[in-house]
NULUMMAR-848345 format. One record per residue: z, x negated, y negated of N, C-alpha, C in turn. Coordinates in pm, whole numbers, plus 50000, padded with zeros to 5 digits. Atoms other than C-alpha are relative to their C-alpha. Layout:
<torvos>
ZXYZXYZXY/...
</torvos>
This chain:
<torvos>
499714993850130100863374212987501385006650008/498674993849996104463384312901499915015049979/499984985650014105373420912921500145003849853/500004995750139104793439312596501235008349969/498964991050048107663454212402499335012049936/500594988050057107153489212269499544997849856/500385002550138106973475411915498664992949989/501315006850003103833455712010498905008950058/500954990549944102093487112142499655010349894/500464989350089100003511311936499375011050083/500674988349940098963546312040499155006449891/500914994450099096013563011869499295012050059/500874988949964094103595511878498985001949889/501114997950094090933607211702499755014949987/500204985750024090433641411541499135002049877/500534995350128088543660311273501125007349928/498954993650080090503677110994500475013150062/499634987049946090413710711168500744999150134/499305001949872092083695911477501314992349981/498825008150029095023678511305501245005550071/498824994249933097533702911462500184994150140/499905006049866096713687911802500564985849992/499475013650015097343652411680501485000349969/498594999050034100663663111529500835003750123/499274996149879101703679811854500114988450098/499975011749912100733649312060501074990249956/499095010650044102683625211845501425004849975/498624995250003105683647911805500674997750136/499425003249869106143642912180500254985150013/499725014350001105873605312127501314997149928/498765001950074108673607611871501205002350090/498894996949909110873622512143500084990650118/500015007249872109783602112444499784985049983/500335014250021108343568912316500074996949850/499905001350146109683565311960499664986149948/500245013650048109173527311944498544996049999/501445002850004105413528811997499445004649866/500594996350128103513528311667498855009850024/500914988849978101343559211624498975000749887/501094999750097097953562311452499065011750031/501014989549987095443590011389498784996049917/501265002350071091813583511298499365013649979/500574987050033090443614211116498564997749956/501395004150016086673612711136499365005249872/500624994650121085903634510832500954999849881/499065001450112088733623510601499554988649909/500565010950080086543602810371500764997549871/499275002150125088713608510065501434995450023/498665004949970091903597510244501115009449958/499014990450049093723629510150500995004650107/499154994949893095223637510490501234991150021/498765006849965098823628210567500605006950122/499414994549878100503632810906501404994150015/498635005349993104313630010925500294992050127/499675006149871104283619611291499254986950027/500815011949972101783590911258499374994949871/500745005850111099903567611025498525003850013/501404996150000096403578610927499134987649976/500995010650019093553553610970498805006349930/501154995050074090833559410715498724993850054/501285006149964087163554510801499704987449921/500255012050080087123529110516500684987750057/499315011349939089513507410717499184993650111/500665004449877087183504511015498514997549980/501455000250009083603509610898499514997349859/500784999750123081153501310623499485014349982/500334986050028080253534210452498645004050061/501324996349950076543534110536499975000850151/499935000049854077193525010898500685012650050/499194988849955079803552310931499255013249986/500614986950021077903581310777498685001350076/501214999049918074643572810952500345002850145/499544996849865076533572911281500465014550008/499484986350000078233605711186498875010350005/501094990350004074953623211112499064998650120/500805001649878073473610511441500535008350116/499344993649887075923629411662500705012949956/499164988450030077673663011685501464995850000/498605003650023081423664511633500644993650123/499425005749878082363657711997499444986250027/500635013049976079863629512037500514989649901/499585009550102080903613511710501464995850019/498585003249981084653615711778500214990550117/499895009349888084083597212105499244987049973/500765012250030081503572611967500814989849923/499225009450081084033557611726501164993850077/498805004349927086653551811997500104984950017/499835014649985085903515112080500184992849868/499845006350132085633506711710501465001049954/498614997950042089093521411643500944991550086/499175008449913090633504011947499904985449959/500215013950040089113471111836500694997049867/499345001650129090443476211483501504997950019/498565001349979094013480611610500354987050071/499765013049938093773450211837499914988949895/500155010150105092593430311535501204999649908/498794999750082095753441111355501164992950069/499005008349934097723421511615500805006550109/499264993749892098973446811868499624993650133/500255005549866099333433512224499295010150089/500584989349920098363467112375499665011549907/500334987850071096593497712241499635010450105/500304989149909096523530912424499425011649920/500634988550062094233559612332500325012550081/499814987049937095033596212404499165010349925/500644988650063092883626712342501065008349928/498984992550074094593649212088500585011950077/499494988449926094943678212335500814995650123/499125005449897097533659112538501445001149951/498575000750029101343661512553500644989650089/499265010349927103663633412658501345005650045/498744995049945106593641912887500894988850053/499225011049946107683608713036499584986749941/500325013250054107773572012941498724994650062/501355004149964104463554312964499954987550087/500005011949914105503526713206498834999750099/501095000749902102863537113466498664995349942/501275004550058100033529913219500164987449916/499805012250077101623502313011500274987850087/499665011549915103013480213288498764993150057/501195007049948099543473813444499314991249897/500655008250103098383459713109500654986449985/499445013449999100743430213163499084990250073/500845008849919098243416613416498545004150001/501374995150002095053436013337499515001149857/500614999050132092633438713047499815014449955/500284986050033091923475813063500545008750112/499514990749899093383505813240499565014049965/500304986050021092323541713287500355007850125/499564991349892092973571513512498805007250061/501094992549937090653587613768500215015149982/499874985550008089913624613746500855005450115/499244995349884091313629514094500264988550095/499695009949896092993609014363499985006250139/500094992949872092523635114638498695007850004/501244992249990089383652114772500195014349951/499984986250047088513685914622499365008750107/500564991449894087903714514869498575004449967/501364995050015084293725114924500025015250012/499804985649995084963761414836499215007649895/500824993250099082433768914565500645001949865/499324998750129084993767714284499764987549916/500205011050093084823745813978501314995949936/500995010549978085313718113910499974995750145/500105006349869084043703014231499664985349980/500245014450011083263666814308498654996949936/501295002150066079653670714192500165000249849/499724999650143080923680513848500614986949954/499355012650039083123649513841499034988350007/501015010749995080223627313950499135000149875/500834999150120078223640213656500784995749875/499195003150118081093636213409500514985750000/499455013549990082263602313537501254999850086/498865001149908084873589913782501335000049926/498745001850074087473583413509500005009149878/499904991650118088743606513239500414991549881/499755008550116088563589712900500855007049895/498944994950085091203612512752501104989849985/499075011350011093253581212815499254987250033/500405013749965092373544312806500994990649934/499155010450056094553513812754499304986650004/500625013150006093423479212647501034989649957/499185011450040095123445412616499264991949894/500625008550102094533420912335499574986950064/500545011649928092483397012550498524998849969/501445001450025088983382412508499155009150087/500804991549911087753401912809500025014549955/499924986250048089023435012673499205001949873/500754999050125087533428312331498504999650029/501425000549962084213418912493499565013550059/500334986949945084323451712686499845010249888/500104990750112084953470912361498724997549922/501275003150067082013452712200498825006150077/501054994449913079793462312494499975015249990/499894985450005081023498212488499535005349865/500404995750135080603501412110498494999349982/501445001750014077043488412129499265011250073/500644989049926076153514512393500195013349929/499734987250065077833542912205499265001249867/500834999450120075903533711890498725007850028/501304994049969072793546312070500105011850097/500074991049886073803566512373501285008250021/498804991849984076983586312304499605014749997/500594986749996075273618612406500625008450111/499614990649895076443649112595498725005350063/501294997049938073343649812812500124996850148/499695002649859074453652813172498734998850082/501255000849924070893658513294499394986049996/500535013750014070003623713168501014989550047/499015009449950073123608113322500964995049894/499125004350109075033605612992501045010849974/498954990850042078373621412909500884992949899/499375006450116079463608812568500494986050034/499505013549977081723578112592500444997750144/499235000649875083103585912936499244993750116/500745004449881080373579113190499844984850004/500165014550004080073543013072501124992850074/498875006649934083503535513219499804998250150/500295002049858082093539413570499524985850028/500545013549981080473505313515501054989149983/499065010450040083563487213391500654992850119/499435007649887085223479313729499044990050061/500975009749952081993461813823499734988849902/500275010050104081713443113493501194991049973/498785007450034085323431313466500834997850126/499155003149885087773415213706501355007149994/498614995450011091073427913569500045014249943/499994985950037090763465613562501045007150088/498974992549927093733487413658499655014849997/500204985649987093023522613784501365006250035/498654994549983096313541713743499915012950082/500064988649910096753565914034501295008250000/498744992650008100213578413934499685014949981/500354985849997100143616014002500475007449875/499524993450121101973624013681499204996749875/500805004350115099363607913455498695007849993/501244992750027096523627913301499825011850095/500074987749920097343659513491499215010349919/500904990850071094703685513405499295008750102/500654990449910092483712513547499224993250110/500835006849900090413686513737500794994650118/499225004749884093323675913962501135009550039/498934990549965095523707113981499835005950140/500124995549861094143714214328501024993250090/498985006549917096703689214459501234995949919/498835002850083099173686314168500475013249940/499504987050042101343716514096501254998349915/498855000650089103753720913807501175007450063/498814994049938107303728413924500325013549937/499664986650049108443764813897501134999749898/498764999850079111813756313745499924990249882/500045010550102111243723913554498554995649980/501425003350018107713720913411499754985649957/500215014150032108293684013332499874991550126/500215007249874107933674613700499005007950084/500824993249901105513682513979500885004950114/499204994249891106663702414281500434989650102/499615010249904106723670914493501024990349942/498985008450062109263655614251499464989149910/500585010150088106793632914067500225003849854/499834996750142107723631013698498655001749931/501204997850078105063645013465500014990349882/500085009850108103993616713232499235005849882/500704992850106101283634213031499035010050059/500874989049957099353666713063498885001249899/501224999450082095823670912932499505014550001/500364985850011094963705912805498515001849969/501444999550027091193700712812499455013950023/500634987049988089283732912749500935011849984/499004989450014092473752812681499945005749858/499984993150128092383778812400501425004849975/498594996750024095873781512248500185014749966/499894985750029095073817412149499935008550125/500054992849872094673826812519500784992150104/499205008649912097593810112700499995004250147/500084995949861096923829813017498814994250075/501165006249936093703810013084500114984849986/499785014450000093913773313180498934992549922/501085007750062090483760513073498695007350018/501344993949993087003773112997499104992650096/500855008249915085673745513223500255002050149/499624999549859087213757113552500145014350051/499804987049933087413786013802500954998650118/499235003049879089773770214055501465004549992/498564997750012093303775413921500255012349914/499614988050073094753809013815501424998349950/498695001950061097663807113574501015009850059/499094990049945099143838713723500624995650132/499475005149872099623820014053500924988049981/499265012450027101403790613886501005002349887/499024997050106104573800813696500374987749916/499685012050074105393765013602498904996249902/501145002750087101903759713462499955010049885/500004989650104102143792713272501024996449890/498975003850099105373781013105499534988149916/500505011850070103763747713015498975004049894/501064995950092100743764612855500555008249883/499434991750107102803789712660500774991549899/499245008850090105103762812520499054991849912/500975008150075102113741412418499305008549895/500674991150093100323770712258500885002849879/499084996950110103383778912050500124988049905/499855011850085103743743111924498744997549916/501245002050075100083740311826499915010149885/500094989650103100203773111636501024997549889/498995003150102103403762311458499504989549900/500585010050090101413733411311498765005449927/501054993350078098993758711153498614997050053/501335002549944096133752911392499025010949963/500914988950027094663787511336499504999249856/500415001450139094643781910960499044988549980/500835011850019093103747410988498625001750063/501324997649941090273760811203498995004449895/500914995750107088823774510878499454988349920/500505011750072088323739110746498654996150061/501315003749943084603731010786499974985250038/500195013849958083673699510970499234992549892/500545007250115082813672910712498564995750013/501385004649982079453663310865499155010850064/500704988849937078173697810957498765004449923/501104995050081075723703410669499594989849896/500475007950113073583686410407500535005949870/499494995350128074453689810040499305012649951/500694987550036071903718210012500455011850084/499464989249920073893738510264499355001950135/500674998649870071463735310557500804992650106/499225005849893073303729110881499244988450066/500585011449928072703695711057500035003650148/500034995749861071583707811398499624988550093/500265010449898070833689111722498664993249977/501325005950022067183683711627500054990049885/499875009250114068053668311291500774987650041/499205011549958070683646211452499174990650087/500875008649917068113633711704499094991549912/500895007650088065723623711425500764988849930/499215010250070068473605411236500444989350099/499615009849898069653588911559498834990850034/501175008249971066123577011636499694990749882/500225008550118065823564011279500964988250003/499035010949989069023543811330499534989850101/500465009349897067603529011649498834991649952/501145007350056064533518811451500394991649880/499535008250110066683501811188499975006749865/500064992850128066323528810921501405005249968/498694995350044069483536410723499845008049871/499984991950120070253561910455501334997549929/498755003250069072823554110183501045011050014/499104988749980074313589110221499185011550057/500834989549941072623612810469500365014049951/499564987150048074673641810331499245004349875/500554997150133073093639609985498475001050008/501464998149989069583654509985499264993449885/500645006550114068933637809648500114984850006/499895014649985069803602809771498614994050019/501295006749983067023577409779500234986750070/500784990349923066013571810049500855011550051/499334987749965066893606810161499785003450147/500134995549861067633617210520499315013450006/500644986850004066603652510424498494998549982/501445002250021063253640210293499374993750123/500535006549880062793618410602499785010450110/500144989549900063373648410831498775008649974/501044990550036060843669010642498724993349951/501225007350035058223642210589498895003650097/501104996749908054823652710730499584987750081/500515010749914053653631911025498485001350010/501464999149989049993623011051499605006450132/500464993149880048133644511297499054991150078/500905007849915046363629111592498555004449982/501364994750009043383651211518499585003149856/500404998950139043303649911141500075013949941/499894986650058044373685811072500554998849860/499715001150143044933694010710501495000749969/498584998550030048643703010732500824995350119/499235005249886050513680510975501425005349998/498624995449987053963689811101500984989749946/498965009150045057183675310969500634992950118/499305007849897059183649611160501035008850073/499004991149940061913675711219499355009650099/500604989949914059553701911365499364993750124/500485007149881057953676511596501164997150094/498825002549917061453667511718500435012550075/499664987449931062113704211799499155001350126/500894998749884059093704212028500284989450105/499715010749904060153671212188501285002950079/498704997849936063703682612266499965011950095/499984987649921063013717412398498904999950105/500975000749891061373716512738499115012350004/500804987849996060243752612713498854999449901/501075001150099058263744712400498944990150043/500995009849953056643714312558499035006350100/500874993149905055283737112830498975008649927/500894990650071053833762512586499144993249894/500715006950109052793738012312499964985050028/499975014249963052003704412476499404990649895/500675008550098049913691712180500225005749859/499664993850129051723702511863499334993049883/500685007150109049973675911653498495001950005/501444997949986046573687611770499655014450024/500574986749975045143718211938501025011350001/498984989449994048473736711970500755001949868/499234999850124049563731411611500115014049939/499954986950065048613765811472500855009850078/499184990949919050153784711764501484996449988/498605004550014053313763511732500575004449866/499544995750131053583770811359500235015149999/499824985549995053113807911426501305003650072/498734997449929055943807011677501194996649911/498895003950086058193788411433500275010449892/499844990650111057553813911160500405014050044/499924985849963057643846011361500935003250116/499164996949885059813842311671501425003449954/498694995550047062963862511601501134993050072/498935006349921064883843811869500234985449964/499845014250033064433809611712501344997449933/498705003650058067673791911622499844989849887/500245009750106066033769311363500375006149865/499594995250132067563772811018498775001849910/501154997950091065163787310758499764988449905/500175011250093065803757110536499024989750050/500955009649945063883734510771498585005649996/501334994050002061003759310786499445000449858/500475000050139060833763010407499544986149959/500355013750039060833725310366498694995750063/501225004249931057993722210616498755004549927/501204995050068055643742810397499934995349855/500005005150136056573725110076499704985050003/500265014550002055263690409983501284992249976/498865008850019057843662810010499664989949891/500265008850113057993644009681500754987050020/499385013249985058663607009712499824992149871/500155008950113059333582609437499034988750035/500895011449978056833554609395500814988250050/499305011849947057703522609574500514991349886/499425008850102059913498609383499054988649968/500795011650041058143471809185500904989749933/499065008450072061273453609081499844985350034/500245013949963060483421809273501204993050062/498975007149925062423398209500499664985150002/500125014449980062973360509493500384997150145/499745002749858062713349109857500064985050022/499845014049962064043315509971500014998950151/500025001549855063303303210321499244987750042/500715011449942061783277510553498565004450031/501274993349981058273290310501498974991950078/500945008349923056433260810660500584995950135/499315005149881058993253810933499635008150125/500394993749874057943261211292501255002250086/498754996649931061163277311412500245014949985/499674985950010062723311411460500465004149863/499514996750133064503310411127498854999649899/501175000450086061273300010957499145012350017/500804988049974059413328611123500665012449942/499284988550056062133353111014499775001149849/500274999850144061663343010650498595004549970/501404995950020057903346310676499835015050028/500104985849966058383380510839500485008749884/499524992450115060433392910543498975000249888/501005000650106057773381110302498825009250031/501144991549965055003398810493500355014849985/499594986150016057003431310497500115003849853/499914997350144057723428810124498615001549940/501364998950051054053422910055499365013050045/500554987349949053113452410277500545011849921/499384989450079055533473710075499624999149852/500475001950138053813461709754501144996449906/498885004850081057013445509629499704985649960/500325013750044056333414409417501054990050047/499085010549956057903381809534499754987049924/500085014050038058613346809409500584992250117/499615007049879058863322109697500544986149968/499375013050017061193292209706500114993550137/500075006149867060393269810001501124989950020/498875008749967063333252310168499694991650124/500405006549875061333236410452500384985350007/499685014249999062113201010346501394997350057/498635001649952065713206910458500165004250146/499954995849860064813217910814499594988650092/500345011149910064663194611117498685001950074/501224997649924061653211511282498764996649918/501245003050067058033204211202499665010849899/500304990650107056793220810883498535001149972/501444999150018053093227510934499465014150017/500504986349995052943265410952499385003649865/500714997250125050403277010695499805015049978/500154985550014050833314710730500215004349856/499704996950140052373316510383499764987349920/500245012150080051113292310118501294994049948/498815006850051053693266410020500205003549854/499714995650136055443275709700501284993749953/498775005050060058043262409464500285007849872/499794991550116058323292109228501444999749953/498664998050052061283296509003500385014650013/499534986249986063413327209054499755007649871/500334992250120062233354608817500505014350009/499644986049979063493387408966501505001650016/498554998049994066963403208973500575000950141/499544999549861067153403509355499624987050069/500255012049919067483372209573500125003650147/499924999149855066773371609946499964985850055/499865013949955067983339010102499964999850152/500215000249855066623334110455500464986750058/499365012449957068993305910541501265003850076/498864996049919071563308810819501334995849937/498685001750061075293309310744500434985449994/499535013849996075863273110845499324991249895/500725007950100073373261410580500155005549858/499874993950132074493283410290500584990249899/499395009550094076723256810133498984989749954/501035009750036073863231810143498975006349907/500964993250085071503257509995500565001949859/499364998450132073983265109713499974987049920/499955012850069074353228409633498604995749953/501375004050033070573223509632499385008849893/500664990750092069523254709443500735001149866/499244999150125072323254109184500605013749979/499264987550018074753280909070499205010349921/500764990650080072243296408827499125009150086/500864992049913070153308609118500675013450036/499294988049958072843333909221500535008349883/499314993650112074173342608876499265012549952/500514987550056073683378508756498835005750080/501024994249913071493387509051500685006950120/499554993949875071883409709358499544990950112/500305010849904072073384209640500125005050143/500074995949859071073391009999499864987550086/500185010449900071563367210289499315005650122/500644996049874069293369610593500424990050106/499375009149905071153355310891499655003850144/500104998049855070763350811264501214993250066/498925005949920073453343511521499825004950143/500384997349862073273343211899501155003950093/498884996949911076783350712034500825011649944/499294987950046079183380412013501004997749888/498965002850099081753363111789499424991049891/500485008150112080663351411446501104990149960/498965010250020082463318411369500775001749868/499154999150120085403320011127499744988449904/500185011650087084513285510998498885002049898/501074997150094081523300810821500335011849909/499634988050078083483328610648499684998349852/500285002050142082973312610306498535002349967/501434997850024079213317110351499715014149949/500204986550052079653354010269500135000549848/499574999150141080913345809918498875002549901/501034997950104077593343709726499275013450011/500914989149968076173375609878500615013849979/499634986050014076283412709805499765007750130/500204994149868074953421410151499284989950088/500645008949902073663404910468498995008350079/501004993849914070443414010648499994992950135/500115005449864070263409411024498875007350071/501214994849938067413415811263500205008650123/499764992149879069043432111567501405005949996/498684993949992071973454111656501034990250053/499095010149945073493425211853500554991149888/499555008450112073623403211543500825008349902/499264991350092074773432711330501435001950046/498644998149948077763438111559500834987549980/499255012550013078763401511556500354997049855/499765003250140078363396111183500845010949933/499324988950064079613430611088501504999950021/498555000549973083013424811248500724990449906/499375009950087083643395711010499615001549853/500584999950134081673405510702500815008349901/499374992150106083383416210378498985007849917/501054993050074080023429310250499155007750102/500814992249907077573454710398499054991250083/500955006649910075523443110697498915010350031/501124990649992072073459410706499004995050103/500965003849896069693459511002498595001749945/501415000250042066193450010887499234992850111/500695006649889064023443511193498934990449951/501035009550042061623414011178498605005350029/501404997449969057863416711165499594990850114/500565008149891056213404811487498494999749980/501415001550037052793391411396499334990050093/500725008949909050483377211662498544998449959/501355001850052047333378911452498935005550092/501124995649916044093381211647499954992250131/499955008049876045253360911949499435007950117/500624993649885043413368012273499944989750113/500115009649889043093352712621498804990849982/501075009950007040973321112640499714995350142/500275005449865039283304612940501144990950045/498815007249954042093290613150499784985050006/500275014349989040423257413204500164993049865/499935006250132040443251612826501434996449962/498605003450029044233250412827500714994350124/499455007049885044703232613159500535008950110/499574990849895045263263513377498865002450097/500964998049892043493274613693499745014950017/500354986049976041623307313744500575004450136/499524994549873043063329914013501474998150026/498555001849984046663318413974500755010249914/499094991850080049383342713862500904990449924/499365010350082050803323013571501155005849919/498804996450074054323326213428500254989449893/499855009050114055143311013090501405001349940/498785000050079058333301012908499864989749888/500025008650118058363286512554501414998749946/498665001650056061493271612399500054987749911/499775010750096062823248312134501284993050040/498795007149957065233221512254500974997649885/499065000950112066673219611906500935012249997/499224987649998068013254911974501035000550113/498945002049900070473242212241499505003050142/500534999649863069353235012596500705010650084/499264990949911072133254712769499765014649963/500274986150039071423286212567498625004450046/501364996549957067693285612638499875000450152/499864998949855068493278713006498694998350078/501295001449932065103265213124500134997450150/499855002949857066483253213459500085012650082/499934987349929067163289413553498615005550029/501364995349979063483297613510499374992450117/500545008149890062533268913741500575004750133/499354996149875065063279314004499545013950045/500454986649963064043316213994498564999850050/501395001249957060383306714024499954995050144/500015005449864061143286414336500575010150100/499474989849910063223314514486498975010950026/501004989449986060373338814425498844995650090/501215004549933057643317114575500324987450082/499625011149911058463295614874498854990250020/501145008849980054953281714900498845007750058/501184993449946051403291914976499385010149905/500554990450095051023317214693499274992649888/500745005850112048583310814411500735003749871/499154997250116051143309314130500204987149921/499735011550086051993286713838501065003949898/499024998650107054903282313602499674989749893/500275008950113054183267813256501254999649912/498875002250089057083253313059499504992549878/500435006750123056293245212697501174999349905/498885001350092058893231112462499624990849885/500165008750117059203214012127501344993449970/498805007250045061693190011969500764993350114/499365007349891062343171412291500694987449953/499385012250050063193140812084501425002549950/498644996850043066293159011958500965001050119/499164998649881067533162812316499334992650117/500665007449892066193134712538500675002550135/499324997249873068863142312801499515013250058/500504987249953067683178512820498584998950052/501385002149954064073167612847499984993650138/499945006749869064983144813136500475009650108/499524990249901066883172813311498875009450043/501124991349965063793194913294499034992650092/500985007349921061503168013429500534997050140/499405002049868063923160213713499975012850082/500024987349928064133197113801498595003650046/501394997349961060343200313804499604991150116/500285009449892060083169414023498524998850029/501395001549956056883167714224499355013550030/500544986649974056253205314227498705001749921/501304999350066052533207314152499725013849942/500224986450052052853244514076500585001749860/499344998850130054823237413756499344990449902/500625008050106053063225413440500954999149882/499145001850116054883211213139499154996049880/500665003250127053733209512776501104996649901/498925004850086055993188712552499424996049865/500595003150130054433191912209499925012849916/500264988850089053873213911907498575005150021/501324993950007050943238211898499905007549868/500174991350115049473256711606500395014250040/499654986149973050433293311574498945006650088/501074993349924047033305111701499924994450142/500065006149868047043280311990501135005050089/498844995049924050513291112096499815014550042/500184985949968049673328112078498905002250104/501064998949898046473323412279500524995750136/499385003849874048513305312544500785011750059/499244988349952050833335412568499045010750052/500924989349963047893359612581499264997050130/500775003949881046223339912862500845000650128/499154999749881049223339213098500225014350048/499834986749940050103368113328501355006249969/498664994750029053803371713243500804989549926/499115008850075056443357113015501405001250057/498665000049941059873346913144500974993049906/498935006450078063063339612949501335003950062/498694997649940066333336413138501074993849911/499075005050101068223328212821501425004950027/498614995349995071973330712796500345008649879/499854991250116071703346612453498884997449902/501015001050106069153353612180500425008949883/499804991450116069523366111826498975011049996/501084990249991066153383511857499144997350123/500905003349890063823365612098498565001749955/501344998550055060643360611899498924998650106/501095002149904058583347012185499915011550100/500034988349912059593376512404499255011449932/500664989250073058533401312136498524997149979/501405003750017055323382012072499225002250129/500674997849872054473382612442499765014950023/500184985549983055043420212450498945005249904/501034995750095052943424712135498604996250048/501295004249943050163406612323499735006750135/500234992549878050503430212619500424992950127/499555007349882052163405012852501305006150052/498724995649946054883418213087501044989049984/498945009650028058193401313004501155001950099/498825000549913060963391713247501064992449923/499025006850085064143383813055501405005550022/498594996249991067923384913056500265012449915/499784987150066069053420012965501274999749915/498815001350085071573408812704499614993449869/500125005650136071713400512333498855006749925/500904993750094069083406512066498785006550059/501224994549943066113413312291500175013950059/499804986449948067733445412421499625010549897/500494990550100066633461412093498595004950033/501394996049975063063462412226499614999550147/500325000449857063213456512604500685011550074/499474989349916063663485912842499364998750139/500625000749867062963490413215498595005850004/501344994149999059853510613125498964991049937/501015008350067058223483612911500114985250035/499795014249966059453451113072500854999350126/499185002349881061613436113347501354994149956/498685005350038065213433413219500754994950122/499325006749889067283410013438501515001249980/498554998750007070933416713515500694986649980/499255012050037073653391713429501485002550019/498554998850015077353384713420500394991749878/499535007450115079193373913108501064989950042/498995010249973081253342413113500254992049873/499715009150111082953318912871499174987350015/500845012049996080953288212776500714988550072/499245010549932083733265012895500054986849925/500005011750086082793237612650499125003149879/500814998050119081243234812306498564995550026/501425003849997077433234612289499455001949859/500484998850137076173226811938500945008749919/499134991450082077473254811711500785010250081/499414989649915078643275712008501304994950063/498685004749958082383272512081500295003650145/499724998949856083823269612430500555013450040/499364987449963085753302612418499105012149974/500934989150019082683323312331499465004950134/500614994449880080863345312584498494999549988/501444997749992077273344312695499655003850143/500414993949874075243356612990499464989650097/500665007249892074423340613321499085009950071/500914990349938071283358813441500044999150152/500074999249854070933369713803498664994150044/501245007049967068403344813938499255006850114/500694992849892067673364914251499265012149945/500684988550061066883395514041498774995449921/501155005450073064633374413820498884996250097/501005003749899062893361114130499295012450054/500624987749952062323396614254499025005549896/500924995250105060773405613918498734991649998/501195008549994058433375513937499125004050120/500734996149879057503385914287499275013349979/500614987050028056823421314167498774998549913/501185002650085054473408613896498874994650085/501015006249913052653388114160499405010250097/500464990849895052433415914422499465013149945/500424987250058051903445714190499454997649859/500515003750133049733432713904499625012049914/500384988450081048513467213798501235006249934/498774994750059052063479713749500504990749890/499585009650103052883447813558499165001749874/500854998150117049903453513331500355012949926/499604987550066051003489413267501274998049917/498795003050078054423476813161499644992049875/500435008050114052733451312940499375008449891/500644991450099050643477912771501025008849929/498954991850062053673499912715500814991549902/499295009050090055473470112567499224997349873/500845002350118052523463112338500095011949904/499954988050084052563499012211501335001049926/498684997850060056293500012148500374989049901/499705010950093056673465611990499115001049877/500904998850115053613471211771500435011349908/499564988650082054973504711655501264996749920/498715002550064058453491611570500014987949909/499885012850071057783456511441498734996049926/501175003050081054453459011263500434998349855/499685002050141054353448910898500175013449929/499894987150068053813485110793501285007350038/498764993449958056733498111003501204993849932/498865006750064059133472010867499945001849849/500134998150145057733476510515500665013049956/499354987450036058923512610516501514998349991/498555002249999062453501010601500424991149885/499615009550103062553471510366499745005749861/500284993850129060963491610085501105009649959/498914990750031063623518710108501264992349960/498795007550032066343492310105499924993949860/500135005950134064993474909795500125011049893/499844988950094064723508809621501475003449982/498584996950008068353515709704500744989249920/499355010950074069423481309579499685001049852/500384998550140067483487209259500885010449932/499174989550060069473519109203501444995649984/498615004550005072713500109259500224987849910/499855012250081072033470409035500995001549885/499024999050109074033484508741501454999650047/498624999849950077083487308966500164989850111/499965010649899076733454609155501424997450049/498745002949933079543447609403501055011049989/499034988950007081133481909355500235005150141/499714996649861082873489009686499885014950022/500234985849976081953522209846501305007750008/498744992749987085593531209915500635003249867/499434997350131086283531209540498965006549908/501064994150082083153549709428500515012049923/
</torvos>
């Protein structure tokens, strides 16, 4: 890669309105030292776009995020967590604008020297960052020590640089997905906002540059071996030029104290450091920092004035993880309302007459001291817990939450407006199942539907009878089209233009790789919004979508399936049986059945009573793939193959009868068979990447590690330059071995998986989400296609 000119480099920082003086100070030093680098500021609470900064261009939240996505993320985190959670999104946005390099700096940084030490490595690397320290810290009882740095992370994310390369963008996608859920300042749980994740990056990527230049990111954490010169505070005493200094934890109103986070360095002993701090303090104050501190943070309170505290943010964050979104969490009168959701009574385990609200249950879950004193707040400890909430003078809970808890929450009746649903309702495929799932959730929510069956246009068999075949005409003002992006043009041509006219149109799409294909961009045109089933698909589609992308999880329905006598399905009693189901029409290389065979053989050399069952459909669409499977199986009598369709009940009973389910896929949009196996209480061993990570965790299954790689050639709709996962076959083999050797533990994981999948993907759980969304759409029908940024 050729060396970047300064004009192809962007520098960015992220602040709230009350911290703008820091951004101005940072970029005023860029004007002096690196004037050719383009400068940007992302202001997290500048929703009206009113802020202007002379030293840099302001990036509005509307430039980077869909409104609902942005505000739901904002209300999930406190100000520090949120300002760091948006970092990969902002970096990705600037790379998409065409910059060769983008460097991020925390706002409380000053630049003193040219950035060659951090920019030059990006000529040959994808990402670069700086370690907290490059020298050991004395074991003298002062802070910070190395234990503090281990908890915070090896690298300080006050600086990060990225190149405009596929690997860097993939890293930002990975990082953004993690920060969507886990950008928490929770050191006890091993999380420290965005920063701790970077410890994994040198293991995940090949081209990572760790900049050890002593003049970069100088701060309280490395001043034990870096000392500011007495005479010239722009160099260190050893002659190293100071590139940038990080004033983390420094209060500009107390320039005699270095940082609230440290006890190691005394400013009085460091005249050069004292001069540096005093100069910085003066510049910050000149930009009216003290005055701007009076500006309230934009996401600190609801519209009724009640502060959004850590407990409320946890509830909203958990709702996001469950796929629940609020059109505007700030507005307590919005429908659905985050305020009403927080204060909705939860059913009591013991049927008490006045159950607690969701918010008050969260208080008891977060505070360890309360869990000790009130272990059963929904049952026997409820009255004592309520008494404490009402009477403890030391409680920090706002009275507004307590008042709301004793008042009934009024909800509007469910929408009855009705939805026209088009889909492959008879087709035995993942897309067909997704359409049927939407219908079942709509019915559970008591929302009327008209069904338009498109099964005749699908290549898979069409004998699923879960939903009666229908050819209704569209009658309602909302359309839900459960047809993937690549088939939208065909659907338009078949259904006719009148189907979409004067209606609110929703597309329900699936996609299995991180990059949504540009060749399908026209498929967005008929739609007002797109529904997707997992966060993985939401990230891929959302990066390309000109309309809102909404996460509506699918219903996982296994009916009354149960284990059957093994002999009735060709299995043998006493064998530990592993199962993998797949559709060869869904691309052989993506489903990766040969990996399952190889891992099984690595796990069991011979002599164990084990069996692997491979069941697939649509082998006629891929005779070469079928032959590859049969050649790989060879004469191994421990491996059974089933090459045919089964009814839904027959398939589910097969899953229920086996001991574990295995999928070493390279990517999945959701992973229906994995979720179905978990819903049936079967332990699942599967690649820990793509859509199935929405419901698989180490506590409820056996996630298998992987490495990402480019495909290298086109496979069906998947282009050669895309990324997917190669699972670790040895790790998968160890998981199979663990299921075999520790069956009780495997069953416990299976039961936990059953509980969690049933709770999240039942028809009633999804109905609550889909019902709220239809209600919101109903309220927006008069202003169809009105962009949120121009409301």
